[in-house]
N, C-alpha and C positions, 0 to 999 in steps of 0.2 A: 362288485359291491352289492349289499343286500337290497337296497331300494332300487338300484338300477336293474337287478334281475327281475324285478316286478314291473319294469317299464317306467320307473320313476326316477327323475334326476334329483339328487339331494340338494335341498336349499335350507340354509340355517337361519334361525331367527335373528333379526337385526338388533334386537334388544339385548345388550350385554348381560342383563340379569338372567336371561334364559338361554344363554349360549350352550349348545350341546357338544359333547366330546365327539369329534368326527370319527374316532376309531370305531364307534358303534356301527357306522355306516359302511364299513369296508370289510366284507367277508363273503365267503362263498355260500350259496344257498340253493343249489339244485335240490329238489325234493328228496332225492335219495343219496345225496352226497354225504360223505363222512369226512374224516380228517385228511384223507389222501385224495389227490386230485382225480385219480382214476379208481373209483371204488371197485372192490372185487365183487364177484357174483355172490360170494358168501355173505358179505356185508349187506348187499342189496336184499338178499334172501332174509337176513335177520330183521331188517327194517320192515319188509313186507309181512313177515310173521307177526311182528308186534302190531302193525296196522290191522291185520286180520283179527287179532285178539281184541283190539280196541273196538272194532266194528261190531263183533259178535256180542261183547259185553255191553256195549251201548244199547243195542237193539233188544237185548233181553230186558232192559229197563225202560224202554221207550214209552211205556204206558204211564210213567211218572211225569205227568205234565207240569206239575207245580213245584217240583224240586229237581235239583241238578243230579243227573245219574252218577252213581258212585261206581266207577269201574272196578271189576274184579279180574286183575291180570296176573298171569303166571310168570311174572318178571320181577327180578330184583332191580328196583329203580336205581339203586346206588351203582349198579354195573353200567348204566347208560352214560355215554359221554354227552357233553353239551351239544356237539354237532349232530349226534344221533337224535337227540330230542328235537332239535330244530328241524331236521329232515323228516322226522315222523309227523310233526305238526303240519308241515307244508304238504307232505304226501296225502295225509288224511283230508286236508282242505281241498286238494285238487281232485281226489278220487271219491271221497265219501261224504263231503259236505261240511259246512261250518260247524254244525252242532256236534258232530263226531270229533272233529278236530279240537273243539273247545273242551269236550269231556276229557280228552287226554291232557290238554294244556292244564286244566285244573287239577288233574290227578298228579302230574309231575311236579306241580308247584308245592306239594306237600313236603318235598325234599328241599332242604335249605340251599343246596348248591345250585338248584334251578330257580328257587324262589327269588333270588337276588341276581339273576342272570339276565341282563338287559336285552340281549339279542333274541331271547326266547319270546319276549313280549312283542318285539318289533316284527319278527317273522309272523307271529300269530295275527297281530293286528293288520299287517300288510296283506296277508292272505285273505283275511276277511274283507278288507277294502276292495281287493281285486274282484271278489265275488259280489260286491255291492252290499255286503252285510255291515252297514255303518253302525247300527245300534250295538251289535255284539263287539265290534272293534272298539267302540267307546267303553264298553264294559271291561275289556282287556286293559285299556289305559287307566281306568279307575282302579283296577286290581294292582296295576303297576304303582300307582300313587300310594295306595294303602301299604303295600308290602315294602316298598323302598323307604317309606317314612319310618318303618320299624327300626331301620338301621341308620337313620340320619341322612338318607340320600333323597330327601323330598325334592330339593331344588333340581337335582339331576333328572328326576322323573318328570317334573313340570316342564323342564326344557324339552324332553322327548314328546310330551303332549303337544307343545307348540310346533315342534318339528314335524310331527305327523299331520298337523293341520296344513302345513306347507305342501304336504304330499297327498292331499285329498280328504283327510279325515277332520271334519269340522267338529270341535268339541261341543258337547251338549251342556246345558245348564247343570245337569246332574254331575258332570265331570268337574265343573267349577266348584260345585258344592262339596264334592269329595275332597278336592284340594283344600278348600277353606276349612272343612271339618278337621282334617288331620293337622293342618297348619296351625290352627288355634290351639289344638292340644299340645303342640310343640312350642307354643309361645311365640310363633313367628308372625306377630300381628302386622307389623309394617310391611313385611314381605308379602303377606296375603293381600294387603291393599293394592300393592303393585300388580299382583297376579290378577286381581279383580279388574283393575284399569286396563291391563294388557288384553284380557279376555273381551272387554267391552270394545276396545279398538279393533279386535278381530271379529266383531259381530256377534259375540256370545253375550246376550243380555242376562243379567242376574235375575233370578226369579225370587219368589217369596222366601224360599229356604235360604238362598244365598244372602239376601239382605238380613234375614234373621240371624244367620251365623255371624255376620259382621257386627251387628248390634249386640248380640249376646257375648261375643268374644271381647269386645271393648268394655262391656258392662263388667265382666268378670275381672278385667284389669283395672277397673275404676277410672277409666279415661273418659271423663264427661264430655269434653269437646268433640271427640270422635264419635261417641254415641249420639250426640246431638246432630252431627253432620249426617251420619248414616240413617238415623231414624227419620230425619227430615226428608232425605232423598227417597227413602222407602215409602213414605206417605205420599210424596209427590208422584211416585210411580203407581199409586193406587193400591198398594199393599197395606193391609192392616195387621198389626201384630196379634199374636194369640194371647190368651190370658196369662200364661206363665211368663212370657217375655215382657208383657205390660208390668207385671209385678216387679220383675227384675229392674226395669228402667225406672219405675217410680221410686223404688228403694234406693237406687244409686243417686238419682237427682236429689231426693230428700236428704239422704245421709251426707251428701256433699254440699248442702246448703242451697240447693236450687229447687226449692219446693214450688215456687211460682212457675218454673219451667215444666215441672211434673204436672201441675194443675192445667197448664195450657195444653200440653200434649194429650192429657186425658180427655179434655173437652173436645179437642180436635178429632181424636179417634172416635169418640162417641158420635160426633156429627157425621163421620164417614161410615158409620154402621157397626162400630165395635160394641159388643155387649159385655160390659164389665160384670165380673162375678163378685161374690162376697169378699174374697181375698183381695181383689183389686181395690175395691172401695175401702176396705180396712187399712190397706197399705197407704193409700193416699191420705185418708183421714189422720192416720198416725203421723205421717210426714208433716202435714199442715199443722197439727197440734204441737209437734216438736219445734216448729218454726215460730209458733205463737199466732198463727193465722186461724184463730178460733172461729171467727164468723164464717170463713170459707169452709172450715171443717164441718160445721153444723149445716151449711148449705148442701154439702155432699151427703150428709146423713139424711136429709130430707129427700134428696134425689134417689138415694139408695132405697129408702122405704117406698117411694113412688114406683120404683122398678120391681117391687115385690120381694126385696131382700130384708130379712129381719136382722137388725144389728145384734151381734153376739157380745159376749163379755169382753172380748178383745177390743171391739170398737168402743164400748162404753169406757173401758179402762184408759184408752188413748185420749178420749175426750175429757175424762176426769183428770188425768195427768196434765193435759194442756191447760185446763181451767185453773188447776192448782198452781202451775208455774206462772200463770198470768196474774195470780193473786186473787182470783175469784173463787175462793174456797167454799163459800156458802152455796154458790151455784153448783159447784162440783159435788157438794154433799147432797144436794137435792137429787142430782143424777145418781149418786151412790145409793140413796134410799130407794129410788125407783128400781135399781138393780136388786137390792135386798128383797123387795116385795115381789119381784118377778117370779113367775112359776117356771119359766124356762131356763133362766140363767141366774147364777149367784156370783157375788164378788169373789175373785180369787186372791191369791197372795199379792199379786202385782197391783190389783185394785186397792187393797188395803194399804199397801206401801205408798202408793201415790197420794192417798188421802192423808196418811200420816205425814208425808213430806209437805203437803199443803199446810197442814196445821202447824208444823214446825217452822215453816217460813213466816207464818203469822204470829209466831211466838205463843201459840195456844197449846202448850205442852200437855196440859191436863187432858185435852180432847185427844191428842195424839196417843197418850198412854191408855186412854179409855178404848180407843180403836184397837190397840194392841191386845188388850184383854178380851175385847169382843171377838176379835179374830180367833183367839185360842178357844173361846167358848164354842165357836162354830166348827171346831175341829180342824181349822187350818193351822199349819205350822209356819211361824214366821221364819223367813230365810235370812241369810247373812245381810242381804241388801236391806231388808226391813229393819233389822237391828241397827245397821249402820246409818240409815236415814234418821232414825230416832236419836241415836247417839250424837249425830252431827247437830241436830236441833238443840239438844241439851247443852252441848259444848258452846254453841253460839250464845246461849243464855248464861253461860258460866256454871252450869250445873254438872260439874265434873264428877262429883261423888256418885250421882245417879248414873252417869255415863259409865263409870267403872263397874257399877253393880250390874248394868246390862251386859257388859263384856263378860263378866263371870257367869251370868245367866246363859249367855250364848254358849259358852264352853260346856256347861252342864247339859244343855240340850243337844250337844253334838255339832254345833256350828262354831268352828274355830274362827275368831276374828281374823279377817284378812287385812291386806295392806291398806285397803280403802277405809276400813274401820279405824286403823291406827292413824291414817291421814286426817280423818275427821277430828280426832282428839288432838293430834299434834297441831293442826291448823287453829283449833279453838284455843289451845294453850298459848300459842304464839301471839294470837290477837289480843289475849288478855295479859300479855307481858310475861308469861311464865315459860320463858324460852328454855331455861335449864331443865325444867320438868319435861318439856317436849323432847329434848335430846335424850333424856333418861328413858322415856317411854319408847322412843325409836330404837335405842340400844336393846331394850327388852324384847321388842318385836323381832329384831335381827337374831337375837339368841334363840327365839322360837322357830327359826328357819325362814322367816319372811325376807323378801328382798325389797329394798326401797325402789319405788318406781319413779317415773318422771314427775308425777304429782308431788311426791314426797320431797324431792329435790327442789321443785319449784316453790313449795311452801317455805322451805328453809332459806332459799335464795331471796325470796320476797321479803322475809322477815329481816334478814341482814341488810337488804337494800333500804328498808325503812330506817334502820339504824345508821345508814350511810357507811356501813362497814364493808367497803369494796374489797378488802383483802380476803375476808372470810367468804364473801359472796363469790368471788372468783375461785376460791378453793373448792366450794361445793359444786360450782359449775364444772370445774375441771374433773372432779371425782365422778360426776354424773356421766361425762363423756368417756372417762376411763373404764367405767363398768359396762359400757356398751349401750347406754341410753342416749339416743340422739335427741338433743334439745329441740323443742318445737318453737314456733314463732313467739308464743307467749313467754317462754323462757328468755328468749333474746330481747323481747320488748321490755321485760322487767329489768334486765341488765342495762340496756340502752338508756332507759329512763333514769336510773340512778346515776350513771356516768354523766348524762346530760345535765342533771340537777347540780352536779359538782363541777360543771363546765369542763369536763375532761372529754373534749370533742374528738381527739385523736383516737382514744379507746372506743368511743361510741361508733366512729366511722369503721374501725376495724371489725367490731361486732356486726355492724350492718352488712359489710361486705362478706364476712364469713357466712352469715345467714343466706346470702344470695348464692354463694358457692355451693352450699348444701342443697340448693334447690327450693329453699323456703321463700314464700311470698310475703314481703313486708305488708303490714296492715296500716290502716289509718292511724292507729296508735303509735306505730313505729315512726312514721313520718312526722306526726305531731311532736313526739319527743325530740326528734332531731332538730326540727324547726325551732322549738322552744329553747333547746340547748344553744343553738347558734345565736338566737336573739338575746339570751342571757349573756352570752360571751361577747356581744357587741358586733357580731358578724352577720348582719341582716342579709347581705348579698348571698351567702351560702344557704341561709334559711330559705330565701326565695328560690334558689336553685333546687332544693329538695322539694319545695312546694310545687314547682313546675314538673317534677319527675313523678308526682303522685299518680298521674294518669297512666304511667307506664305499667303500673301494677293494679289498675282498675280501682284505685283508692279514691274515694270521694271525701274531700275536706269537710269537716263539720264546723260548727260555730266556735269550738275551742281552737281549731287549727287557724281559722281566719282571725280570731281574737288575738292569738299569740303573735301573728305576723303584724297585725295592726298596731299592737302595743310596741313591738320592736321598731316599726317604721316611725311611730310617734316619738320614740326616744331619740331618733336620729333626725327629727324635724322634717321627715319626708311625708308631709301631710297629704300632698296631692295623691301619692301612691296609696297611702293608707285609706284615703277617702274612696278611691277607685275600688279597692278591695271590699270596703264596707258596702258600697253600692252593689257590687257583684254578689256579695253575700245576701243582701236583701232581695235581689232579683231572683235568687235561687230558693227563696222562701225560708232561709235560715234566720233565726232570731238571735241577734248579738246579745251576749251577756251584759250585765250592768257595768262591769269593769270596762269592757270594750266601748260601750256607748259613752260612758263618762270620760274615759281617757281621750278619745278622739275629739269630743265636743270641747273639753277643757283646753286641749292643745290649741284648737282654733281660737278660743276665747283669749288665751294667753298671748297669741300672736296678733290679736286685735281684729280677728275675722269672726265676730260673734254671729253675723248674719248667716255665714256658711254653716256654722254650728247649729243655728236654729232651723235652717232649711233641711239639714241632714237628719235632725231628730224628728221632723214632721212626718217621716215615713212610718214611725212607730205607732202601734195601736195606743189608744188613749191611756190605758192603765200603765203601760210601760213608759210612755212619754211623761206622765205625771211623776212617776217614781224617779226617773232619770233627771228631770228638770229640778225637782226638789233637792236631790242630792247635789246636782251641779251648783245650784244657788248657794247651798251651805258651804261647798268647797270654795267657790269664788269669794264668799264672805270671809272664810278663814284666811284667804290670801289678800284680803282687804281690797278686792276688785269689786267694790260695791256698785259702781256705775253699770258694769255689764250685768251684775246680779240683778239690778233693778229692771233692766230690759226683759230678762227672763221671768222675773216676778210678775211684771205686768202681763206678759204673754200667758203666764200660768193662770192669772185671774180671768183672762179672756175665755179660758177653757173650763174653769171650775171656780165658783165663788167660795167654796169651802177651803179655807186656807189651812195649810199644815202649820200647827203652832210651833213646832220645833224650827221649821224653816223661817217662819216669821220672826221668832226670837233671835235666830242667828243673824238675820238681815238687820234688824233694829240695832242689835249690839254692834255690828260692824259699822253701821252708819254713825252711831254715836262716837265710836272709837276713832273714826276718820273725819269727824266734824261735818258729815254730810246729812245735816238735819232736814234739809229740804226734801231729800229723797224719801225720808220717813213720812213727811207731811203729805207728799204726793201719793204715796202708797196707801196711807190711812184714808185719804179722800177717795181713792179708787175703790177701796174695800167697802167704805160706807155707802158709796153710790152703786156698788155692784157692777162697776164697769172697769175695763182694762185701761 
């Protein structure tokens, strides 16, 4: 056996992931052996001749210290057998030293039949181990990893790395990094994590490069939780990412909706000594602006300036876009003017497009058109996105003629309207009830070679959902799937909502489960629709079941979710449970809507527990309390429950002497209609005295 001939007993890895084929360890390896057990003197002479040529060629280039010598041998490498190559390497290692043997090893690897011959690597590495040259032996194993990965045999090579450790060659961090590098290129992310863990168990600690490879690999795959895990571990080990990796991480977190996490990691790394560059700051500011965290973005802008970085046009554009999306267009315009007056940077097409979008959102179309003209005067050419932004704003205002004019203008300037442009007009037409025209426009776009995208189908599905036309809705949904567009959760939410409104809960559940099978994560809106549907259908128990499952998908119920359940519980007279939900909601800082407040309070009053209703409403701030109590009094009066209404009216006067005249008129009318004149007298007396 190969390893036994070097004084080593084979021991295989206990981990089944890295088990090695034992056949590699069973063959003859006498330095001058060939394929026959008793080599002839002719074969011995052949091997010695080659060894001599290798030795001479190597030493002719020995002065090349910083590059690997390239042997010039008078041999046809294709004529060599596998066993001859092995014997030559072993002979050179024994007689002429490691470097000479390595030079032949690398020379013969140029030939594919040797390049993927496992035993050649084993003999070379084992010979180096025997002479105590562990660094070069590790280089051989790294070469094995890279070459075997080329033909899909990476796992086989990794198994040999671990086997060689069992026989005295401890892998270096560089070997681990080599495995990780080629593994991620092959997309073997989960396997690489197992390799990393196995290496750690064997005493090989990952270095900066190893952790960076893990972080970057998962970043490229968009797997946020794994990036979070490895980056956290990397920082705990005291390693700080470089600027390029920082940009990659921030971009991923921000794009996936985790801008706060990006912000936290950025600050933590800075405290550890990381020096952000202009791109790092720009990336974070852009991510914060997209999330709507404008205050944090401007905080980073100030920090950036303090560190000596001058914000460029991209930073300004990100801030302008964020301000516009927040509805702070005038603040954005002041920043825009600052950029216009700058000697260093000028607004670009994206800056103008953001400002145009801001004015469109505020329905200031004249200003948006003015910016388009100004942009052209400055020599900037509006792109498809610029035109589409303005067209979308025009369609929202119903200015379809001007929108069509801009489409023609786009064509003349060489910017063919894309599907986003068509979607903007189709959406506007649908919202204005011009559905037939929207369908005709879509047909025109398809004739021009455009393909409807997910947004197109979602617009049409939403429109038919509003019309409660479930048949056409499902027809568009099926067509969307048929053309290869996988619906997103928004598409499913739209469908689930319409079926829930029509109390078709079986169909809603089927859609919910289908979304889960596709790997989509239900949102707060998904659960709220399901809960609302079950409450409408009179099945509050299933509504509560879905409510309790929200946490499974990290969905946090809002005031609408709570309000829906509270109303459903009230309809079934389950007031105690409704009140518990109301208190939970208040404890979480959520403000119940007026319908929720009024429904619960009125149900208690109807049951004769007006004291509980009064206590429950006391947690509201004064303005909301006043509005709710006024509405409650009017409702009680309409139901001729004037006695309870009087209690609330007196409590109302305790808080505010300014009486709502509509409420007072309703109360007096109800008292006269029910012959409760004394209540009117008591109230008038309280009002005149200014006491409750």
